[in-house]
C-alpha positions in Angstrom: 0.0 0.0 0.0 1.4 3.4 -1.0 1.5 6.2 1.5 0.9 9.7 0.1 3.3 12.5 0.6 2.0 15.4 2.6 3.4 18.8 1.6 2.4 22.4 1.8 1.7 24.8 4.7 -2.1 24.2 5.0 -3.3 20.7 5.6 -7.0 20.3 5.6 -8.2 17.5 8.0 -11.6 16.3 6.7 -14.3 16.0 9.3 -15.9 13.0 7.5 -12.6 11.4 6.2 -13.1 8.0 7.7 -16.8 7.9 6.6 -15.9 8.9 3.0 -13.3 6.1 2.8 -15.8 3.6 4.1 -18.5 4.7 1.6 -16.3 4.9 -1.4 -14.9 1.4 -0.6 -11.6 2.2 -2.4 -10.4 -0.2 -5.1 -6.5 -0.1 -4.9 -6.0 0.1 -8.6 -9.1 2.2 -9.3 -9.7 5.6 -10.8 -11.2 8.4 -8.7 -12.7 11.8 -9.6 -12.5 14.5 -7.0 -14.7 17.3 -8.3 -13.9 19.8 -5.5 -10.3 18.9 -4.5 -9.8 22.1 -2.5 -6.8 21.8 -0.2 -6.5 18.1 -0.9 -7.7 16.7 2.4 -9.8 13.9 1.0 -7.3 13.3 -1.8 -4.5 12.6 0.8 -6.7 10.0 2.5 -7.9 8.3 -0.7 -4.5 7.9 -2.4 -3.2 6.2 0.6 -5.5 3.4 -0.4 -4.3 3.3 -4.0 -1.4 1.4 -5.6 0.8 2.9 -8.3 -1.8 1.5 -10.8 -4.4 3.8 -9.4 -5.5 7.2 -10.9 -6.8 10.4 -9.2 -8.4 13.2 -11.1 -8.5 16.5 -9.1 -10.8 19.2 -10.2 -11.5 22.6 -8.8 -12.7 26.0 -10.1 -10.2 27.8 -8.0 -6.7 28.2 -9.4 -5.2 28.5 -5.9 -6.5 25.1 -5.0 -5.1 23.5 -8.1 -1.7 25.1 -7.6 -1.7 24.1 -4.0 -2.5 20.4 -4.7 0.0 20.2 -7.6 2.7 21.1 -5.1 1.3 19.0 -2.3 1.1 15.8 -4.3 4.1 16.4 -6.6 6.0 13.4 -5.2 3.0 11.0 -5.2 3.5 7.7 -7.1 -0.2 7.8 -8.0 -1.1 9.1 -11.4 -2.6 12.5 -10.7 -4.3 14.8 -13.2 -5.5 18.3 -12.3 -8.1 20.4 -14.1 -9.1 24.0 -13.2 -12.7 23.5 -14.2 -16.2 23.0 -12.7 -17.1 19.4 -11.8 -20.3 19.7 -13.9 -18.0 19.5 -16.9 -17.2 15.9 -16.1 -17.8 14.7 -19.6 -15.2 17.2 -21.1 -12.7 16.5 -18.2 -12.8 12.7 -18.7 -12.6 13.1 -22.4 -9.4 15.3 -22.1 -8.0 12.7 -19.7 -8.7 9.8 -22.0 -10.8 8.1 -19.3 -14.4 6.8 -19.8 -15.5 5.8 -16.3 -14.5 6.0 -12.7 -14.6 3.7 -9.7 -15.5 6.5 -7.4 -16.6 10.2 -7.5 -16.4 12.7 -4.6 -17.8 16.1 -4.2 -17.4 18.3 -1.1 -19.8 21.2 -1.7 -19.4 24.7 -0.5 -16.1 26.6 0.0 -12.7 25.1 0.9 -10.4 25.9 3.8 -8.1 27.6 1.4 -10.8 30.1 0.4 -12.1 30.7 3.9 -8.6 31.4 5.2 -7.7 33.8 2.4 -8.1 37.4 3.7 -8.7 38.8 0.2 -11.5 36.6 -1.1 -14.5 37.8 1.1 -15.9 34.4 2.1 -15.8 35.1 5.9 -17.9 37.7 7.5 -15.2 38.1 10.2 -12.5 39.3 7.9 -12.8 42.6 6.0 -11.9 42.4 2.4 -13.5 43.1 -1.0 -16.9 41.6 -1.7 -15.6 38.9 -4.0 -16.7 35.3 -3.1 -15.8 33.9 -6.5 -14.5 30.3 -6.7 -13.3 31.1 -10.2 -11.3 34.3 -10.2 -11.6 34.7 -13.9 -15.4 35.2 -13.9 -16.7 38.8 -13.9 -19.6 38.4 -11.5 -18.7 39.1 -7.9 -20.6 39.4 -4.6 -20.2 43.1 -4.9 -21.9 43.2 -8.3 -24.9 41.2 -7.0 -25.3 43.2 -3.8 -25.1 46.6 -5.6 -26.9 45.9 -8.9 -29.8 43.5 -8.1 -33.1 45.0 -6.9 -34.5 44.6 -3.4 -36.9 41.8 -4.4 -34.2 39.8 -6.2 -31.9 40.1 -3.2 -34.6 39.0 -0.8 -35.4 36.0 -3.0 -31.7 35.0 -3.0 -31.3 35.3 0.7 -34.4 33.4 1.4 -33.9 30.6 -1.3 -30.2 30.0 -0.7 -29.8 31.0 2.9 -33.3 30.1 4.3 -33.2 33.3 6.2 -36.7 34.4 7.3 -35.5 38.0 7.7 -34.6 38.1 4.0 -36.9 41.0 3.1 -35.7 43.5 5.8 -32.1 42.5 5.2 -32.5 43.1 1.5 -34.1 46.4 2.1 -31.3 47.5 4.3 -28.6 46.3 1.9 -30.2 48.6 -0.8 -30.3 51.4 1.7 -26.6 51.1 2.5 -25.4 51.1 -1.1 -22.8 51.3 -2.4 -21.3 48.3 -0.5 -17.6 48.0 -1.2 -16.3 45.7 1.6 -17.3 42.7 3.6 -17.8 44.9 6.7 -20.2 47.1 4.7 -22.4 44.0 4.2 -22.0 43.0 7.8 -23.1 46.5 9.0 -26.2 46.4 6.7 -27.2 43.1 8.3 -26.2 44.1 11.8 -28.6 47.0 12.2 -31.7 44.9 11.4 -30.9 41.7 13.3 -30.9 40.7 17.0 -27.4 40.2 18.6 -28.3 36.7 19.9 -28.7 35.2 16.4 -26.6 37.6 14.4 -23.7 35.3 13.6 -26.0 32.6 12.3 -27.9 35.2 10.2 -24.6 36.5 8.8 -23.5 33.0 8.0 -26.8 32.4 6.1 -26.6 35.6 4.2 -23.0 35.0 3.2 -23.9 31.5 2.2 -26.8 32.7 0.0 -24.7 35.3 -1.8 -21.8 32.9 -2.3 -24.1 30.2 -3.8 -25.6 32.8 -6.2 -22.2 34.2 -7.2 -20.9 30.7 -8.1 -24.1 29.2 -9.6 -23.6 26.3 -7.2 -27.0 24.7 -7.4 -27.3 25.1 -11.2 -23.9 23.3 -11.6 -24.9 20.6 -9.1 -28.2 19.9 -10.9 -26.3 19.6 -14.2 -23.8 17.2 -12.6 -26.5 15.0 -11.0 -28.2 14.6 -14.3 -25.2 13.1 -16.0 -22.7 11.6 -13.5 -24.1 8.1 -13.7 -22.8 7.7 -17.2 -19.2 8.1 -15.9 -19.4 5.6 -13.0 -18.5 2.0 -13.5 -21.1 -0.7 -12.6 -20.6 -1.1 -8.8 -18.9 2.3 -8.6 -19.7 4.7 -5.8 -20.3 8.4 -5.4 -20.1 10.4 -2.2 -21.4 14.0 -1.9 -20.8 16.1 1.3 -23.0 19.0 2.0 -23.4 21.0 5.3 -26.3 22.9 3.7 -29.9 21.8 4.3 
């Protein structure tokens, strides 16, 4: 059994690592598709179960994640392929890789530890930065664009639909009132003045989640992927999807 090299300054320890290994039931010489490789926490666990005949395809929309994992797993004896792309493009990715089907597929939805820890990306309501929240830094649509350009009804719908926040209407109204919003703390302030202190952090988390999901078209990409992934999984293969959202 081959042990994976662990390199790089940030090592993500997956909360559900053992569970994922159990569910995927790793085949030592199998091929695995990680559609949200992030900092490589799950990849490090899975490739420990692979022999040199195994294959791992790491995909992420974030160039920082791909660069990080290329460095982290540079000495791995496992055949690694990396793609800066969205996992919903699985057909194109596997075609480029010359692979038809996988033994296992993994998605860990939401943002990664690399993104949350980056003080310039705007994913955390506790760190002031630009209103960005993009997974793919090459796309034009940012959180700032959505918060400053969409009308009050559209903002309320986003916050309610993607954040399940019952105060969505008053929050949206106050966001419009506080325009222009240029920083994370501008958004925090717009939410703060219309929410109770006892529940404020949870409300902020839901608002930030909702805006992030909208910025990155997360549910649209997930729906597209769910409609096609079965064609790229071998008979008896397994898929595991992690989500901390409802």
